[in-house]
N, C-alpha and C positions, 0 to 999 in steps of 0.2 A: 591222505594223512601225510605229514611231513616229518621226516626223520633226519636228525642232525648227524652228519657224517663223522663228527668227532666223538661220538659216544657208542658204547657197545649196546646193541639192541637186545633187550630182554622184555619181549612184548607180554603184557598182562592180558589175559583172557578170562572172562568174556568182555571185560571193560573196554578193551581196545576197539572192539567191533560194536559193542552194544550201546555205548554212551553217545550222546548227541554231539554234532560238529559244533565247533566255535570258530570265530575269526579272531586269532590272537592279537591283543592290543597291549598286553602288560606282561612283565616278567617279575615274579615275586620270589624272593629268596627266603628260605626257612633254615632253621637248625633242628634236627630231629632228636636232639637230647639223648643221643646214644652214639657210641664210637664204632659205628657200623661201616662196613664196605658197601659199595654200590650193590653187589650181589646180595648181601644180607638184607638191604632195604627191599630189593625185589622179592625175596622170599617172605618178608614180613607182609608187603602188600598182597602178595599171592595167597598166603595161608592164614593170616591172623587179623585182617582188617578189610572192611569194604571201602575204605578210603585209599587214596593214592596220590602221588605227584607225577609229573611228567618225567622228571629226571631225578637221579640220585647221585651223590658225589661223596666219595670216601676221603679220608685224610691224605692218602697218597696220590690223589688226583684221579682215581679210577672213576670214570663217569659212565653211567648207564642211562638209557632212555626206555621207559616202560609204556608210554602211550604217545602216539603222534601228536604234534603240537597243534593240530587242527581238530582234535577230539577233546572233550571236556575231561579234566581231572579234578579231584575233589579236595584239594588241600587248601582252598582259599575262600570258602564259605560263599558269600554273595558275588565274589569275583570269578567263581568257577565258570559260570555262563550266565550272562545278563539277558534280559528279555529281548534285546536287539541282536542277540546271537554273538556278541563279542565276549571274550573271556581272557583269563590269565593263564600264562605258562608258569609252571611252578617247579622249583627244585628244592629237594631236601638235601641237607649237607651234614656230614658226620660232625659231632661235637662231643664235649664231655656231658655227663648226665644232667647238668644244670645249665647247659648252653652258656657258659660264662667265658669260654676261651675264644680266641680269634681264629679265623680261618688260616690254614697253613698256606705257605707260599704256592704249593701245587694246587690247592683249592682255588686261591685267588686267580691263578693263571687260567684255570678252566672256566671260572665264572666269567672272566673277561672275554675269552674266546666264544663262549656260548652267547653272551650278551651281544657281541658284534654280529654273530650269525643271525640272531633274531631280528636285529635292526636291518641287516641286509636282506634276509629272506622273507620276513613278515612286515617290514616297514615300521617296526616299533620306533617312535620318536625318541631322540636322545635327550630325555629329560626325566627327572624324578616325578612320579605321579603326584599331581597337586591335589586331587580328590580321589575317592575310592574308585571312580569309573574313568578317570582321566588316563589316557594312553601314556605309557612309559615304563619306568623301572621303579622297583621298590622292595621293601622287606616286610615281613609278615605283620609286625605291629604297627606299621606306618599308618594304616587306616582301620578303624573299628569294624567296618563292613567286611573286612577280610578274615575275621575271626569271630566265631559265634559266642565265645565266652570270655573274650579278652586274652591277650597273650603278651609275654615279654620277648617272644621269639624274634629275631635270632640271638638276642642278648646285646648288652651294651657294647662289648668290644667289637662285635661284627657290625653293629649299626655304625659305629665310628669308621671301621674299615670300609663299609659300603660307601660312606660319604666321602671319604678322604682318599681311597685307593681304588676300590672296585668300580664304581660308577665313573669317576674320571678316567680310569683305565679303558673302560668301554668306549667312552666318547673320544678319547685321543686315538685309540687304535682304529675305530670306525672312520675316523677322518684321516687315516694314513700317517699318524703322528705318534711319537713317543712322548711319555709324560715329561713336561718341562722340569729341569732340575731346579732346586731352590736357588733363589737369588741372594747371595750373601752380602754383596757390596751395596745393594739398594733395597732393603727389605720393606720399605714403605712404598706401595704402588701409587701411581696416578690412576685416576678413574675416568673411564669413558662413559658419558651419559648424554645421549642425544636422542631426539625424537622428531617425528614428522606426522602431523595429524591430517594432512591432506589426503582425501580419498584417491585411490588409484584403481583403474579398471584393468584387470589382467585378462588378456585374451588366452583362451584355452590352448595349452601346448607351447606357449612362447615364453622363453626366459626374459625377465625384466630386471635390469639393474636398479637397485634401490638407493635413494639419497635419504639421508637422515638430516644432519646439518648440511653436509655435502656427501657426495658419493664415496669419498675416501674415508674409511673408518680409522685407520691408523697408518703411520709412516714408520718404516723400520729404520734402524735396528731396535726392535722391542721384543719382549716376551709378554704374551697376552693370554688372557682367558676372557673371550668375548661372547656375549649372549645377545642374539637378535630376537626380539619379541614382535610377533605380528598378530594382528586382530583382524579376522575376516567376518564379513556380514553374516547375519543370521540365516539369510536365504541361500547361502552357499550349500549346494547338495551335499549330503553326508558322505557320499562316496567319492567326493572330489579328492584327488591326490594333490597335496601341497608339497612341493620340493624346495628346499633352501639350499644354497651352495655358497660357501665362502671361497674367494680366489684372491690371488695377488697379482699385481701387474707392475711394470716399471712406471716411472713418473709420467709417461706419455700414454698410459693405458694399454701398452702392448706387452708382449712377452708374458702372456697370461698363464698362470699356474693354478689348476683347479683342485680343490679338495673334493672328497666324495660327497654327493648330495645327501641331505638328511630329509626323511620323509615324514609327513603328518597327513591327517585326513580331516576333511569337513570344515564346518564353521567354527567360530570362536577363536580363542587364543592358541598360539603355537610358539614354541621356543626352538632356537637353533644355536648350537654351542660350538666353539672352536678354541682350542688351546695349543699354542705353538710358539716357537721362536721364528722371528721374521727378519730377514737380512737387511742390511743397509740399502736404502733406495727403493725397497719394495713397498707397494701400497696395498693395504688390505681392503677388499670390497665384498659386497654381498649381492646375490641375485636370487630371484624367486620365480617359480613356475607353478601354475595351477592347471590341472588336467581334469576336465569333466567329461562324462560319458556322452553327453549330447552336444559337446563343443561350445557350450554357452560360456560367456565371460563371467568372472567373479569379481567382487569388490574387496579390496584391501582398505580397511578403514583407518588403521593406526599402525605405526611402526616405531620401534625404539630400539636402541642398542646401548648396552651397558657392559661394564666389566673392568677389572683391574689390568693395568699393564705397567711394565718395567722397562726403563731405558737401558739398552745394553751398551 
């Protein structure tokens, strides 16, 4: 079982030992529709319900963990544990009785920190879940398979916060960056939109620099939000580790500066995101690595890069 070092451990029994294991691939955010502390949530799960979440978060940023992240918790319906053994990590967060209020600043900070840890410790990809079983990050009402009877949780205000503050904050901090400030003198961005459909054979364990139109995505000084989309062949083993890494160089390709790698798994489509300011003369590039257990190579079928950028 995995325990987050930034939370107070309040282990639920017998659930923590009796429930089946999962391989965590999603992080789903909830509002509990009660102004409770993390300890009060623990007491509720312990004494009044057979359901539970992995984490609880109070208004003041008090964060507790009730079950290890590699054990099933029951807050997410069909996402709790799927037939392939994957499942979602869940957090209940204090709110008003109708979950119409936004998360407090302290709650937002804790959600970002926990989201980064889940990416780094469990390899959750830095994207919003595109389907109910797609690895990534989401909120309870995002997909109907996550709720047995339908739900508005976590409420409109928090959905907007998730999309504009919490999830971008997780991505930025996981990449070692702070959120870019608004651009006041050039509010209309340019758009990056390039693709390459040529198949590429990736040797297991080796980093490969990718070209789209060219290998250089952007040239500074710019502020950017860049998304790389990669499509892998269907015969890619499901346990293949796919890692993408943005990096910058000087105009000659030297003086390399790496961002933290972003991890995904298996065949199909994967997204990799970076948001940052880039200085004059710096060139933004991207590389990818696939690691298979039997060291076989995998095929990258299609690659595209998109996103807004502003001249500084």
